C-alpha positions as CSV (number, residue, x, y, z in Angstrom):
1,X,65.7,104.1,-123.2
2,X,65.1,100.1,-122.9
3,X,66.9,97.7,-125.1
4,X,63.5,96.8,-126.9
5,X,63.2,100.4,-128.4
6,X,67.0,100.5,-129.0
7,X,67.0,97.4,-131.2
8,X,63.8,98.7,-133.2
9,X,65.7,102.2,-133.9
10,X,68.9,100.3,-134.6
11,X,67.0,98.0,-137.1
12,X,65.3,101.0,-139.0
13,X,68.3,102.6,-139.1
14,X,71.0,100.3,-139.9
15,X,69.8,96.7,-140.8
16,X,69.7,96.4,-144.4
17,X,71.6,93.1,-145.1
18,X,68.5,90.4,-144.3
19,X,70.2,88.0,-146.8
20,X,73.7,88.4,-145.0
21,X,71.9,87.9,-141.9
22,X,70.2,84.8,-142.8
23,X,73.5,83.6,-143.7
24,X,75.1,84.3,-140.6
25,X,71.9,83.2,-138.6
26,X,72.3,79.4,-140.0
27,X,75.9,79.5,-139.1
28,X,76.6,79.0,-135.2
29,X,80.3,77.7,-135.5
30,X,81.4,81.2,-135.9
31,X,80.7,84.3,-134.0
32,X,79.7,87.3,-136.2
33,X,78.7,90.6,-134.7
34,X,77.5,93.9,-136.6
35,X,78.3,97.5,-135.3
36,X,77.1,100.9,-136.4
37,X,79.4,104.0,-136.5
38,X,79.3,104.2,-132.7
39,X,80.6,100.6,-132.3
40,X,77.3,99.8,-131.0
41,X,75.8,96.4,-131.8
42,X,73.3,96.1,-134.6
43,X,73.4,92.3,-135.0
44,X,74.6,89.1,-132.5
45,X,74.5,86.1,-134.1
46,X,74.3,82.6,-132.5
47,X,77.7,81.9,-132.8
48,X,78.4,85.2,-130.8
49,X,76.0,84.0,-128.2
50,X,78.1,80.9,-127.8
51,X,81.2,82.4,-127.9
52,X,81.0,85.3,-125.6
53,X,78.2,84.5,-123.5
54,X,76.0,87.2,-124.1
55,X,72.5,86.9,-125.7
56,X,71.3,88.8,-128.8
57,X,68.9,91.1,-126.3
58,X,72.1,91.6,-123.8
59,X,74.5,92.6,-126.7
60,X,72.2,94.4,-129.1
61,X,72.7,98.4,-128.2
62,X,76.0,98.2,-126.6
63,X,79.1,99.2,-127.4
64,X,81.6,96.8,-128.7
65,X,84.5,98.2,-126.2
66,X,82.1,97.5,-123.1
67,X,81.2,94.0,-124.2
68,X,83.9,91.7,-125.2
69,X,87.2,94.1,-125.5
70,X,89.5,93.9,-122.5
71,X,90.4,97.4,-120.8
72,X,94.1,97.6,-122.1
73,X,92.8,97.2,-125.8
74,X,90.0,99.5,-125.5
75,X,91.4,103.0,-126.8
76,X,93.4,101.1,-129.5
77,X,90.2,99.3,-130.7
78,X,88.1,102.9,-130.6
79,X,90.8,104.5,-132.6
80,X,91.2,101.8,-135.2
81,X,87.4,102.1,-135.7
82,X,87.4,105.7,-136.2
83,X,90.3,105.3,-138.5
84,X,88.8,103.1,-140.8
85,X,85.2,105.2,-140.9
86,X,86.9,108.5,-141.0
87,X,90.0,107.6,-143.2
88,X,89.2,104.4,-144.5
89,X,92.2,102.4,-142.9
90,X,91.0,98.8,-142.9
91,X,91.5,96.8,-139.6
92,X,93.6,94.2,-140.1
93,X,92.6,90.3,-139.2
94,X,94.6,89.0,-136.3
95,X,94.5,86.8,-133.4
96,X,93.3,88.5,-130.3
97,X,92.5,87.9,-126.8
98,X,89.1,89.2,-126.2
99,X,86.8,88.7,-123.1
100,X,83.7,86.4,-122.3
101,X,80.8,87.9,-120.3
102,X,82.3,85.9,-117.3
103,X,85.5,87.7,-117.5
104,X,87.6,84.9,-119.1
105,X,89.8,85.5,-122.1
106,X,88.4,84.2,-125.9
107,X,91.2,83.5,-128.4
108,X,90.1,84.2,-131.5
109,X,91.2,85.0,-135.3
110,X,89.2,88.0,-136.0
111,X,88.6,89.4,-139.4
112,X,86.4,92.7,-140.3
113,X,84.2,93.9,-143.0
114,X,82.8,97.5,-143.6
115,X,79.3,98.2,-145.4
116,X,77.6,101.5,-146.2
117,X,73.7,100.9,-146.2
118,X,71.0,103.0,-148.0
119,X,71.2,105.7,-145.0
120,X,74.8,106.3,-146.1
121,X,75.7,104.9,-142.7
122,X,78.7,102.6,-142.4
123,X,78.1,99.3,-140.4
124,X,81.2,97.3,-139.4
125,X,80.8,93.4,-139.0
126,X,83.4,91.2,-137.2
127,X,83.8,87.7,-137.9
128,X,85.3,85.8,-135.0
129,X,86.8,82.3,-135.2
130,X,87.5,80.4,-132.2
131,X,90.9,79.2,-132.4
132,X,90.0,76.1,-130.2
133,X,88.0,75.1,-132.8
134,X,90.6,75.7,-135.4
135,X,93.2,74.3,-133.7
136,X,90.8,71.3,-133.1
137,X,90.5,71.3,-136.8
138,X,93.9,71.2,-137.3
139,X,94.5,68.3,-135.2
140,X,91.4,66.4,-136.7
141,X,93.0,67.2,-140.3
142,X,96.3,66.0,-139.2
143,X,94.2,62.7,-137.8
144,X,92.5,62.3,-141.2
145,X,95.8,62.8,-142.9
146,X,97.1,59.6,-141.1
147,X,93.8,57.9,-141.1
148,X,93.9,58.2,-144.6
149,X,97.6,56.5,-144.8
150,X,96.1,53.6,-142.6
151,X,93.2,53.2,-144.8
152,X,95.5,53.2,-148.2
153,X,97.4,50.5,-146.0
154,X,94.4,48.4,-145.1
155,X,92.5,48.7,-148.4
156,X,93.8,45.9,-151.0
157,X,92.8,48.1,-153.9
158,X,95.7,49.5,-156.4
159,X,95.5,53.2,-156.8
160,X,97.1,54.6,-159.9
161,X,97.7,58.3,-160.8
162,X,98.0,59.2,-164.4
163,X,98.5,62.0,-166.6
164,X,95.8,62.3,-169.3
165,X,97.9,60.7,-171.8
166,X,98.2,57.3,-169.6
167,X,101.6,58.0,-168.3
168,X,101.7,56.8,-164.6
169,X,103.2,59.1,-162.3
170,X,102.4,57.6,-159.0
171,X,100.9,54.6,-157.5
172,X,99.7,52.9,-154.1
173,X,99.4,49.1,-153.4
174,X,99.3,47.5,-150.2
175,X,99.0,44.1,-152.0
176,X,101.9,44.0,-154.5
177,X,101.0,40.4,-155.5
178,X,98.2,41.7,-157.8
179,X,100.7,44.3,-159.5
180,X,101.0,42.9,-162.9
181,X,104.8,44.0,-163.1
182,X,106.9,45.4,-160.5
183,X,106.5,49.5,-159.9
184,X,110.1,50.0,-161.7
185,X,108.6,48.5,-164.9
186,X,105.3,50.7,-165.0
187,X,106.1,54.1,-163.3
188,X,106.6,56.7,-166.1
189,X,105.2,54.5,-168.6
190,X,101.8,53.7,-170.1
191,X,99.6,50.9,-169.4
192,X,100.0,49.6,-173.1
193,X,103.6,49.4,-172.6
194,X,103.5,46.4,-170.0
195,X,99.8,45.0,-170.0
196,X,98.4,42.5,-172.4
197,X,97.1,44.2,-175.5
198,X,93.4,43.4,-174.6
199,X,93.9,44.8,-171.4
200,X,95.8,47.6,-172.1
201,X,93.5,48.6,-175.2
202,X,90.4,48.9,-172.5
203,X,92.5,51.2,-170.4
204,X,93.1,53.2,-173.2
205,X,89.6,53.4,-174.6
206,X,88.1,54.2,-171.2
207,X,91.0,57.1,-170.3
208,X,90.3,58.6,-173.6
209,X,86.7,58.4,-172.7
210,X,86.8,59.9,-169.2
211,X,88.9,62.9,-170.4
212,X,86.1,63.9,-172.5
213,X,83.0,63.6,-169.5
214,X,82.5,64.1,-165.9
215,X,82.1,61.4,-163.3
216,X,83.3,58.2,-163.0
217,X,83.6,55.2,-165.4
218,X,84.2,51.6,-164.6
219,X,85.0,48.5,-166.3
220,X,86.3,45.0,-165.6
221,X,89.0,42.8,-166.8
222,X,91.1,39.7,-165.9
223,X,94.8,39.0,-165.7
224,X,97.0,36.0,-165.5
225,X,99.1,36.2,-162.4
226,X,101.5,33.8,-160.7
227,X,98.7,32.9,-158.4
228,X,96.1,32.4,-161.0
229,X,93.3,34.0,-162.9
230,X,92.4,37.1,-160.9
231,X,89.6,39.3,-162.3
232,X,89.7,43.2,-161.6
233,X,87.4,46.0,-161.4
234,X,88.5,49.5,-162.6
235,X,87.3,52.8,-161.6
236,X,88.4,55.9,-163.4
237,X,87.9,59.8,-162.5
238,X,89.4,62.6,-164.3
239,X,90.7,65.5,-162.4
240,X,90.4,68.3,-165.1
241,X,92.2,70.8,-163.0
242,X,95.4,68.9,-163.1
243,X,95.2,67.2,-166.1
244,X,95.3,63.7,-164.4
245,X,93.5,60.4,-164.1
246,X,93.0,58.6,-160.9
247,X,92.5,54.8,-161.3
248,X,90.9,52.7,-158.4
249,X,91.6,48.6,-159.2
250,X,89.8,46.4,-156.9
251,X,90.3,42.6,-157.0
252,X,86.7,41.0,-157.6
253,X,87.7,37.5,-158.1
254,X,85.7,36.1,-155.3
255,X,82.6,38.3,-156.2
256,X,83.2,36.9,-159.8
257,X,83.0,33.2,-158.4
258,X,79.9,34.0,-156.7
259,X,78.5,35.4,-159.2
260,X,79.2,32.3,-161.4
261,X,78.1,30.4,-159.0
262,X,74.6,32.0,-158.6
263,X,74.5,31.9,-162.6
264,X,75.3,28.2,-162.4
265,X,72.6,27.9,-159.8
266,X,70.1,30.1,-162.0
267,X,70.7,28.3,-165.3
268,X,71.9,24.5,-164.3
269,X,69.9,22.0,-162.7
270,X,71.4,21.5,-159.0
271,X,71.4,17.4,-159.3
272,X,72.5,16.5,-162.8
273,X,74.6,19.7,-163.8
274,X,72.6,19.8,-166.9
275,X,70.8,23.1,-168.4
276,X,67.7,23.5,-166.5
277,X,64.0,24.3,-168.1
278,X,65.1,28.0,-168.2
279,X,68.2,27.4,-169.8
280,X,67.2,25.2,-172.2
281,X,64.3,26.8,-173.6
282,X,66.7,29.8,-174.0
283,X,69.0,27.8,-176.1
284,X,66.2,26.5,-177.9
285,X,65.4,30.0,-178.8
286,X,68.4,30.8,-180.0
287,X,68.7,27.7,-182.2
288,X,65.5,28.6,-183.6
289,X,66.7,32.0,-184.6
290,X,69.7,30.5,-186.2
291,X,67.5,27.9,-187.7
292,X,65.1,30.5,-189.2
293,X,68.2,32.7,-190.6
294,X,69.7,29.8,-192.2
295,X,66.8,27.7,-193.3
296,X,67.8,24.6,-190.8
297,X,65.7,21.9,-189.2
298,X,65.8,21.5,-185.5
299,X,64.3,18.6,-183.3
300,X,63.1,18.8,-179.8
301,X,63.1,15.2,-178.1
302,X,60.9,15.2,-174.8
303,X,62.2,12.2,-172.6
304,X,60.8,10.5,-169.6
305,X,61.8,7.6,-167.9
306,X,59.2,4.9,-167.7
307,X,58.1,4.1,-164.0
308,X,60.7,6.3,-162.5
309,X,58.3,6.8,-159.3
310,X,58.5,2.8,-158.4
311,X,62.2,3.6,-158.0
312,X,61.9,6.3,-155.5
313,X,59.2,4.8,-153.7
314,X,60.7,1.2,-153.4
315,X,64.4,2.2,-153.0
316,X,64.2,5.6,-151.9
317,X,65.0,9.2,-153.4
318,X,68.6,9.0,-152.8
319,X,68.9,6.1,-155.2
320,X,66.6,7.7,-157.6
321,X,69.0,10.8,-157.3
322,X,71.9,8.5,-158.0
323,X,70.1,7.3,-160.8
324,X,69.0,10.4,-162.5
325,X,73.1,11.6,-162.5
326,X,73.8,8.3,-164.1
327,X,71.2,9.0,-166.9
328,X,72.2,12.7,-167.2
329,X,76.0,11.0,-168.1
330,X,74.7,8.8,-170.3
331,X,72.5,10.8,-172.3
332,X,75.5,13.6,-172.7
333,X,78.0,11.0,-174.1
334,X,75.6,10.1,-176.8
335,X,74.8,13.6,-178.1
336,X,77.1,16.0,-180.4
337,X,78.8,18.6,-178.6
338,X,76.6,21.1,-180.9
339,X,73.4,19.3,-179.0
340,X,72.0,20.2,-175.8
341,X,70.5,17.7,-173.2
342,X,68.8,19.4,-170.3
343,X,66.8,18.4,-167.1
344,X,62.9,19.9,-167.0
345,X,62.4,18.5,-163.7
346,X,61.9,15.2,-162.1
347,X,62.5,12.5,-164.5
348,X,62.2,14.3,-167.3
349,X,64.5,15.4,-170.1
350,X,65.0,17.5,-173.2
351,X,67.2,16.9,-175.8
352,X,67.8,19.6,-178.7
353,X,69.2,18.8,-182.0
354,X,70.7,21.7,-184.0
355,X,70.8,21.6,-187.6
356,X,69.2,17.9,-188.5
357,X,68.6,17.2,-192.1
358,X,65.4,15.4,-192.0
359,X,63.2,13.3,-189.8
360,X,65.3,10.2,-190.4
361,X,68.1,11.8,-188.8
362,X,65.9,12.5,-185.6
363,X,64.5,9.0,-185.8
364,X,68.0,7.6,-185.8
365,X,69.2,9.5,-182.5
366,X,66.0,8.7,-180.8
367,X,66.8,5.2,-181.3
368,X,70.2,5.6,-179.8
369,X,68.8,7.0,-177.0
370,X,66.5,4.2,-176.4
371,X,69.7,1.9,-176.8
372,X,71.3,3.3,-174.1
373,X,69.2,2.4,-171.8
374,X,69.3,-1.3,-172.6
375,X,72.5,-1.4,-170.5
376,X,72.0,-2.0,-166.8
377,X,72.6,0.9,-164.2
378,X,74.3,0.1,-161.5
379,X,73.8,1.7,-158.1
380,X,75.0,1.1,-154.8
381,X,75.6,-2.6,-155.4
382,X,71.8,-2.8,-157.3
383,X,71.6,-3.7,-160.8
384,X,68.4,-1.5,-162.4
385,X,67.0,-1.8,-165.6
386,X,65.0,1.3,-167.3
387,X,63.3,2.3,-170.2
388,X,62.0,5.8,-171.6
389,X,59.5,7.4,-174.0
390,X,60.5,9.7,-176.3
391,X,58.4,12.5,-177.9
392,X,59.9,14.2,-181.1
393,X,59.0,17.5,-182.4
394,X,60.6,19.3,-185.4
395,X,61.0,22.6,-186.3
396,X,59.3,24.1,-188.4
397,X,56.7,21.5,-189.2
398,X,55.7,20.8,-185.8
399,X,56.0,24.6,-184.2
400,X,58.3,27.6,-185.1
401,X,58.2,29.1,-181.2
402,X,60.3,27.1,-178.3
403,X,57.0,26.9,-176.1
404,X,55.2,25.3,-179.2
405,X,57.8,22.9,-180.0
406,X,58.4,21.9,-176.1
407,X,54.5,21.3,-175.9
408,X,54.1,19.4,-179.0
409,X,57.0,17.1,-178.1
410,X,55.5,16.3,-174.8
411,X,52.4,15.3,-176.4
412,X,54.3,13.0,-178.5
413,X,56.1,11.7,-175.5
414,X,52.7,10.8,-174.0
415,X,51.8,9.0,-177.3
416,X,54.7,6.9,-176.8
417,X,54.0,5.9,-173.4
418,X,50.2,5.0,-174.6
419,X,52.1,3.0,-177.4
420,X,53.6,0.7,-174.5
421,X,56.6,2.7,-173.3
422,X,60.1,2.3,-174.3
423,X,59.7,4.0,-177.5
424,X,59.5,7.2,-179.5
425,X,56.6,8.9,-181.2
426,X,56.6,11.4,-183.3
427,X,54.3,14.8,-183.3
428,X,51.3,14.7,-185.4
429,X,48.1,17.3,-185.5
430,X,45.9,14.6,-184.5
431,X,48.1,14.4,-181.1
432,X,47.5,18.3,-180.9
433,X,43.4,17.7,-181.4
434,X,43.7,15.1,-178.6
435,X,45.7,17.2,-176.2
436,X,43.2,20.3,-177.1
437,X,40.3,18.0,-175.9
438,X,42.5,16.9,-172.8
439,X,43.0,20.4,-171.8
440,X,39.1,21.4,-172.6
441,X,38.0,18.5,-170.4
442,X,40.2,19.3,-167.6
443,X,39.2,22.8,-167.6
444,X,35.3,22.1,-167.7
445,X,35.8,19.4,-165.2
446,X,36.6,22.0,-162.6
447,X,33.2,23.0,-162.3
448,X,31.3,20.5,-163.5
449,X,30.0,19.1,-160.0
450,X,28.9,22.6,-159.1
451,X,27.1,22.9,-162.1
452,X,25.3,19.3,-161.7
453,X,26.5,18.2,-164.7
454,X,27.3,14.5,-163.6
455,X,24.7,11.7,-163.5
456,X,24.8,8.1,-162.5
457,X,23.5,5.3,-164.8
458,X,22.7,1.7,-163.3
459,X,23.8,-1.2,-165.0
460,X,21.7,-4.1,-163.4
461,X,23.4,-7.2,-162.4
462,X,21.7,-10.4,-162.5
463,X,21.9,-13.8,-160.8
464,X,22.9,-16.3,-163.6
465,X,20.8,-19.1,-162.6
466,X,17.5,-17.5,-161.7
467,X,17.7,-14.4,-164.0
468,X,16.4,-12.0,-161.2
469,X,17.9,-8.6,-160.3
470,X,20.2,-8.7,-157.6
471,X,22.0,-5.3,-157.9
472,X,23.4,-2.7,-160.2
473,X,26.6,-1.3,-160.7
474,X,27.3,2.5,-160.4
475,X,28.4,4.0,-163.6
476,X,29.4,8.0,-164.0
477,X,28.2,9.6,-166.7
478,X,29.2,13.4,-167.7
479,X,27.5,15.7,-170.0
480,X,28.7,19.2,-170.8
481,X,27.5,22.3,-172.7
482,X,30.6,22.7,-174.4
483,X,31.8,19.7,-174.9
484,X,28.8,17.4,-175.1
485,X,28.8,13.8,-174.1
486,X,32.2,13.1,-172.5
487,X,32.9,9.2,-172.2
488,X,34.3,7.7,-168.9
489,X,37.3,6.4,-170.8
490,X,38.2,10.4,-171.4
491,X,37.4,12.1,-168.1
492,X,37.9,9.2,-165.7
493,X,41.9,9.1,-166.2
494,X,42.3,13.1,-166.1
495,X,40.3,13.3,-162.9
496,X,42.5,10.8,-161.5
497,X,45.7,12.8,-162.7
498,X,44.1,15.6,-161.7
499,X,42.8,14.6,-158.5
500,X,39.2,15.9,-159.1
501,X,38.5,11.9,-158.8
502,X,38.2,12.4,-154.8
503,X,35.2,14.9,-154.6
504,X,33.5,13.4,-157.6
505,X,34.0,10.0,-156.2
506,X,32.2,10.9,-153.2
507,X,29.7,12.3,-155.1
508,X,28.9,8.7,-156.7
509,X,29.1,7.0,-153.1
510,X,26.7,9.3,-151.7
511,X,24.3,9.3,-154.5
512,X,24.7,5.6,-155.2
513,X,23.7,4.9,-151.8
514,X,20.5,7.0,-151.6
515,X,19.4,5.4,-154.9
516,X,20.0,2.2,-153.3
517,X,17.7,3.1,-150.3
518,X,15.0,4.6,-152.8
519,X,15.2,1.2,-154.7
520,X,15.2,-1.2,-151.9
521,X,12.0,0.5,-150.2
522,X,10.4,0.6,-153.3
523,X,10.9,-3.3,-154.1
524,X,11.2,-4.3,-150.5
525,X,14.0,-6.4,-151.6
526,X,17.6,-6.7,-150.5
527,X,19.6,-4.9,-153.6
528,X,23.2,-4.2,-153.6
529,X,25.2,-1.5,-155.6
530,X,28.7,-1.6,-156.5
531,X,31.1,1.4,-157.1
532,X,34.5,1.7,-158.4
533,X,37.0,3.2,-156.3
534,X,40.3,4.8,-158.1
535,X,43.9,4.8,-156.8
536,X,44.0,8.4,-155.8
537,X,40.6,7.6,-153.9
538,X,42.8,4.7,-151.5
539,X,45.2,7.6,-150.7
540,X,42.3,9.9,-149.5
541,X,42.6,10.1,-145.7
542,X,38.9,10.9,-145.5
543,X,37.6,7.9,-147.3
544,X,36.8,5.9,-144.7
545,X,34.9,8.2,-142.7
546,X,32.8,9.2,-145.8
547,X,31.8,5.7,-146.5
548,X,30.8,5.4,-142.8
549,X,28.8,8.5,-143.1
550,X,27.4,7.8,-146.6
551,X,26.3,4.3,-145.3
552,X,24.2,5.9,-142.0
553,X,23.0,8.8,-144.0
554,X,21.3,6.6,-146.5
555,X,20.5,4.1,-143.7
556,X,22.0,1.2,-146.0
557,X,23.8,-1.8,-144.2
558,X,27.2,-2.5,-145.2
559,X,27.1,-5.7,-146.8
560,X,25.1,-4.2,-149.4
561,X,27.8,-1.6,-150.8
562,X,30.4,-3.3,-152.9
563,X,33.6,-1.2,-153.8
564,X,35.6,-2.4,-156.9
565,X,39.3,-1.9,-157.8
566,X,41.2,-3.0,-160.7
567,X,44.5,-5.1,-160.7
568,X,46.4,-2.0,-161.8
569,X,46.0,-0.6,-158.5
570,X,47.3,-3.1,-156.6
571,X,50.7,-3.3,-158.5
572,X,52.5,-0.7,-156.5
573,X,52.2,-2.6,-153.6
574,X,51.7,0.6,-151.5
575,X,51.3,0.2,-147.7
576,X,48.2,2.6,-147.9
577,X,46.4,0.4,-150.2
578,X,46.5,-2.7,-148.2
579,X,45.3,-0.5,-145.2
580,X,42.4,1.2,-146.9
581,X,41.3,-2.1,-148.3
582,X,41.6,-3.8,-145.0
583,X,39.6,-0.9,-143.1
584,X,37.0,-1.4,-145.8
585,X,36.6,-5.1,-145.6
586,X,36.7,-4.6,-141.8
587,X,33.4,-2.3,-142.0
588,X,31.6,-5.5,-143.8
589,X,31.5,-3.9,-147.2
590,X,32.4,-6.3,-149.9
591,X,35.4,-6.0,-152.0
592,X,35.4,-6.7,-155.9
593,X,38.4,-6.9,-158.1
594,X,37.2,-5.5,-161.7
595,X,38.5,-6.6,-164.9
596,X,40.2,-9.5,-164.0
597,X,42.5,-10.6,-166.7
598,X,43.2,-7.2,-168.4
599,X,46.2,-6.2,-166.5
600,X,49.0,-8.1,-164.7
601,X,46.8,-11.0,-163.5
602,X,48.5,-12.3,-160.3
603,X,46.5,-15.2,-158.2
604,X,48.8,-13.9,-154.9
605,X,46.6,-10.3,-155.3
606,X,43.6,-12.7,-154.3
607,X,45.2,-14.2,-151.4
608,X,47.1,-11.2,-150.1
609,X,43.8,-8.8,-150.1
610,X,40.6,-9.5,-148.6
611,X,38.4,-9.8,-151.9
612,X,35.0,-11.2,-151.8
613,X,34.2,-10.9,-155.6
614,X,36.1,-11.1,-159.1
615,X,34.8,-9.6,-162.0
616,X,36.0,-11.2,-165.4
617,X,36.4,-8.8,-168.0
618,X,34.3,-8.4,-171.1
619,X,37.0,-9.4,-173.6
620,X,37.1,-13.1,-172.1
621,X,33.3,-13.4,-172.0
622,X,33.2,-12.3,-175.7
623,X,34.9,-15.2,-177.0
624,X,33.6,-18.3,-174.7
625,X,31.2,-19.5,-177.1
626,X,33.6,-18.8,-180.1
627,X,36.9,-20.5,-179.0
628,X,37.6,-23.2,-176.6
629,X,40.7,-21.1,-175.1
630,X,38.5,-18.4,-174.2
631,X,36.1,-21.1,-172.6
632,X,38.5,-22.8,-170.6
633,X,40.3,-19.8,-169.4
634,X,36.8,-18.6,-168.0
635,X,36.0,-22.2,-166.6
636,X,39.5,-22.1,-164.8
637,X,38.9,-18.5,-163.4
638,X,35.3,-19.5,-162.0
639,X,36.6,-22.9,-160.3
640,X,39.7,-21.2,-159.0
641,X,37.8,-18.0,-157.3
642,X,35.3,-20.8,-156.0
643,X,38.1,-22.7,-154.6
644,X,39.2,-19.4,-152.9
645,X,35.5,-18.6,-151.6
646,X,35.2,-15.5,-154.1
647,X,31.7,-14.9,-156.0
648,X,32.3,-14.5,-159.7
649,X,30.7,-12.0,-162.0
650,X,30.7,-12.0,-165.8
651,X,30.9,-8.7,-167.5
652,X,29.7,-8.0,-171.0
653,X,26.9,-10.7,-171.6
654,X,25.4,-10.1,-174.9
655,X,23.8,-13.4,-176.0
656,X,21.9,-16.3,-174.7
657,X,24.4,-18.6,-175.7
658,X,27.2,-16.7,-173.3
659,X,24.4,-16.8,-170.4
660,X,23.8,-20.3,-171.0
661,X,27.8,-21.3,-170.9
662,X,28.1,-19.2,-167.8
663,X,25.5,-21.2,-165.9
664,X,27.0,-24.4,-167.0
665,X,30.7,-23.2,-165.7
666,X,29.1,-22.1,-162.4
667,X,29.4,-18.5,-162.7
668,X,27.4,-16.5,-160.2
669,X,26.2,-13.1,-161.7
670,X,26.1,-11.7,-165.0
671,X,25.7,-8.1,-166.4
672,X,25.6,-6.7,-169.8
673,X,23.6,-5.7,-172.9
674,X,21.5,-9.0,-172.9
675,X,19.9,-8.0,-170.0
676,X,20.1,-4.3,-169.9
677,X,22.3,-1.3,-171.0
678,X,23.2,1.1,-167.9
679,X,20.1,3.1,-167.2
680,X,19.1,6.5,-165.3
681,X,18.0,5.9,-161.7
682,X,14.2,6.4,-162.6
683,X,14.5,4.1,-165.5
684,X,16.2,1.4,-163.7
685,X,13.5,1.6,-161.2
686,X,10.7,1.1,-163.9
687,X,12.7,-1.8,-165.3
688,X,13.4,-3.7,-161.9
689,X,9.3,-3.4,-161.4
690,X,8.8,-5.0,-164.8
691,X,11.0,-7.8,-164.1
692,X,9.1,-8.2,-161.0
693,X,5.8,-8.4,-162.6
694,X,7.2,-11.1,-164.7
């Protein structure tokens, strides 16, 4: 009978222990064999294949004594098996030397069990463990024991074994420096007997807690040791079976310091060590909760250093940083301990005044803060004078949330800037309306170009002697469906601040030159066009190429274009301004100084930069027929300009008398409502045509 048939018979007659076999099949480290009453193999797991060398197919159906039992042991094994089946005498577990397929001895520890299947037939299972594995496991256990001892010595943690009541019965400490007291003072005692009360109470609480639950509890505490303040983390586990508690204590001082450093970096300004925006606003939120609870007033002061950018630009950021550090120290020294001064970023600071009595209280503090800036700052041998602008918002009348108060204080600060700087301003609802209008303008402006909302009006320029039109100034106008007509005084500063002035300025230059081409062709006359440039445009690296391309596209000669800037642009003295103006002049384009006399007038500007035209501001032209001082000033300006080879344009001419005086003083050109208000392109063409007919 072949082995497959034998196996089928055996399976149908004997194998009922499928779950048991599945268990043994999953274990290959132990040899498990099953035998019937005739000692024939009915089960042979992978562990048996590995231990004895016979495959399952080879072993199935073979008798025990023919497979693995040495000859001297066969009669004993057969007899012992028969005694167990017939008389119930169990074969004891024992160490045996059995036989491998290739004939060598296999030393095993053999155990036996007997089952009776559903056919009332007995089946014996032998479980053999290779003693070499056991000995190896014993050696490994010994190694692990020694390794554990080594680890205990290497790990700086403290280990304590306690009874459930907290009595310390054993400990291990590789670093005894972290023991609060020597071991003889704590063995056999409770934590409360030698630790500070606050720490002892923590241990007592958590030990009581862990005895009522499973898992692990951890907590932190600190102790003052001879080598300094040390932070610890304790982990506690309950050994319920033994009514004992294991506590592992780790020194986390370095982690604590690192966490403190990270926390400091997250909440404090890295330069001045003041609370940063996040922490300052968090403190403000807490102050507002307290103020609401106790019906107190709180003030938020938004501080901005005036013209700080000039310090960075002229002296460098290193000097600027040192200056900010000294500013922070002065602010801290001036305030009460309960108040907060923080740095929002750049040259912006915030001051939080807790529990002020009234508006006057905040006013006094604001004045004191302005006063501390009146003393010179000494930085690396340089004496620097600074001023600041302060905006004040008070809880609850100016806002009930941190964000509202900060925004309103910021709005008030901008009002202080507008008042001339080096002053303070309290928030009002009127300011809020102004800021809402500003935000709305900025929002709408982003897409105004795409919606074709901008148009250009042209104010004609007249020769003072002949009163003929010689050109025009391009003036940008904006009408928005939501905001209505927005004045240039409103939107130009916002466009400059946001950078939108660059694409808008490109649009004006291109449109103005296209119109000039049309105007010159219609009237067959060499008119000129003037366009204003902003500070941001002068920083645009593409400006010169844009102008070249626009002149070429419109077929306009460079001398027909005049670009105008105000005096304020020149104040920074930046190299890029000199370079941009020189490049413009080199193209043959005329340069004009607009609104002369309204800013920080300096004759050095007229010598330093390649100007061709000077435009006298309308505020001086208005008074020339009314008072001698204005008339003399305009006279001197015209004479001075002519001596420098500059052409003079008078702005804002409104009366015949003004025009007559300007003619007598030798002014070259004029513009104003006396001649015409700014007109759209098509209307200027009609106006120009009507003037030619006359």
